[in-house]
N, C-alpha and C positions, 0 to 999 in steps of 0.2 A: 680848551687851550687856543683854538683858532682866533678868537676875538682878542686874545692877549698878545699875539705875536707882533702885530703892527705897532701898537703903542710902545711895547718893550723895545723893539728894534730902534724906533725913533729916539727914545730916551737914551739908549746906549750910544747911539750915534752922537747925540748932542753932548752927552757927558764926556765923550772922547774928542769933541771938537772937530768931528769929521763933517765935511759938506755932503749934501745929498748927491751931487754930481760925482764927487770923488769916490764915495762908497759904492755907488752904482757902477761906476767904471771898473773898480777893483773886483766887484762880484760878477762882472760880465753881463750886466743888464742896463737898461736905459734909466735915466733919472725919473722919467714919468712913471715907469713901472715900479721903481722903488717908492715913489710918492704914493702910488695906489696901495702898495703893500703896507706902508706905515699908517695909512688912513683906513685900513681894513676894507678897502674897495677891491682888493685882489689878494689871493693867497699865494705865497711863494711855493715853488716846488721844493722837494727835499734837498736837491742839489743847491738851489739858490739859497735856501735857508742856511745850510751848512757853510756856504761861501760867505754869506753876510756875517755870521757869528765868528768865523775864522778871521776875517779882516777886522772885525771889532775887538778881537782877542778876548772874547767872553764865551763861557760855556752856556749851553742851553739851560742847564739847571739854574745858573746865576741869572740868566736873561729873564726867565719866566718865574723865578722864585719857586722852583719845584724841588721836592724831595723824591728821588728816584725810588720806585717801588718794584718789588718782585712778586711773582705769583705765590700764593699760599699753597702749601701741600694739601692734597686732597685725601682726607681720611675716610676709610670705609668702615661700615659698621662691623662690630665684632662678629666672629663666627664665619668669616670668609677665608680664613687661612687655609692654604692648600688648594684653593680653587683656581680657576683660570683667570679670575679678575685681578686687575692691578689694585694695590692697596697703597696706603701712605708709606709703607715700608718696601714692598716688592713691586717692581714695574715689570709686567709680563712682556715678553718679546713681541707679541702681537700688537701691543699698545705703544711700541716705540715710535715716536714721530720720525718720519723719514723724508729726506730730500735727496733726489737724484739729479745730478748735473748732466747736461747733454754730452759732455765729453768723457763720461764713464766713471765719475766719482759718486759714491753713495755715502751719505751721513745718516747715522741713526743716533738719536739722542738717548742717552742712558739715564738711569735714576740718579738724582743728586738732591742734596738738601737745598731747597730754594733760597735759603738765606746764607749759604756758604760761599757764594761768589765764585762758583766753579762750574764750568761746562764740561760734561763728560760725553764723549762721542765714540761710537764704533764706526770706523771709516774704512771703506773699501775702494781701492784704486785698480781699475782694469788696466791691462797693458796699454801704454801710450797715454794714459790719463795724467792730468796735472791739476794742482789745487786752484788754478785760475785759468779760465778759458783762453784769455789773451796771452798766457805764459808770462805775465808780469808779476814780480814779487809783491807780496802783501805786507802790511804792517798793521798791528792793532795792539791795544793795551793788554797787559797781563804777562804771565809766564806760561810757556807751552811745554807740556810733558807728553811723551808718547812711548808706546811699547808696540813693536811689530810682531804679530803672531806668525804670519806667513808671507812669503814673497820677498821683494826687494824694492826699496824706494831710494831715490836720490834727493837729498836735501840741499838746496841752494840757500846759503845763509850769508848775507853780505856778499863778499867776494870769494867765499869758501864753498867747497863742494864736498858732501859727505855721502857715502853709500851705506844705507841701513839695511841689514838683513834680519831674518827671523831670529828673535831672541834679543835683538839690540833695542836699546832705549835711548831717549834723548831728552834734553832740557835746555831751554834758552829763553832770553828775554824777547818776547814776541813783538816789541816795538822795532826790532831789527828787521830789515827787509828779508823775506824768506819765501820759498816756494818748494813744493814737493812735486816730483815727476816720477812716474813708473816707467822706466826705460827698459824694463825686462819684458819677457814674453809671457809672464804669468801674473795672476792676480796677487795684489798685496793687500793685507788686511791687518789692522791694529786698533788699539784704543788710544784716544787722545784726551788729555785733560788740559784745560786752559783756566788758570787761576787768576783772579783779579781783573778780568776783562771788563766787568761792569762798573768798576770804581769811577770811571770817567763820566758816567751818566747814561741817559737814554740811548738806545741803539737807533740806527737809521730806520729799522723796521717799525719801532714804536712811533717815531716821529712821522713816518709815512702814514701810519694808521690814523694819527691825529689830523693829518692834512687830507685824509680821504683818498690816499693814493694806493689803497690795497684792493681796489675793485678790478674787474676784468678789463676795464678800458686802459688802466695804467698799472699793470702788475709789477711787483718787485722782481727784477730779473736776478736769478742766482747765477752769477758768473765766477764766483770764487768762494773760498772757504769762509771769508769774513761775512759774506751774505748769508751763507748757511748757518753760521753761528748766530747771527742776528735773528733769523727766522726760527731757529730751533731753541733759542734761549729762554723761551717762555716769558720774556720780558714785556711782551705786548698784552699780557693777560689782564694786568691791572694798571690803570694810569697812575702817575705819581700824585701824591697828595701834597697840598700846599703846606709849607712850613708854618708852624705856629707864629702868629703875629704878622703874617703877610696877607695882603689882600688876595681874595680868590677871584 
């Protein structure tokens, strides 16, 4: 993908009649840096790439001619039912991918159909924890559902505030600004489902992997629930395939 980014950006810029200097200024970089990116002499960072495509009003899928792919389910040989191994049907607790944020939030990815377009997570909020480190509301595509098993959470949604207790459930369009905070003195735990989040294309984690930004020198920082969803979504396991009829 890396050798396709520069020419694709240049073509999109020319198609929209944008000047090199104008687009560079809008994305917060120098004209010379953008020129190097367009000529494959430099690779953009994830943030710069997203800034460029946003100002060009084009998706990464359209820009690169990609069809977004999801990981295939892993099938186990017959005869392993009832064992401690995860199978294509059962995911054992010990095999749950886990991300723990520094401020006391823990996400565990639960079993889902890889082609269903749904994220399923077991989420734990320690007292005082919030869904973003900087306490800023988040937005992402899809519809968010949740059921709280224990404890209490405060949901900040647009300009509204909701108190969610054990046994309560919720549902809302997750493009609306939202944040969860545990303002109680006890742990809160529940199950979250996010449907339709992948319809908009590759996640930042997948793009970062293609740009080589997943090494120890430039790790992806998990500072909010969207970062966790990206990293736990299994969307980086298989790169998108080129659509039929497009150049690879």
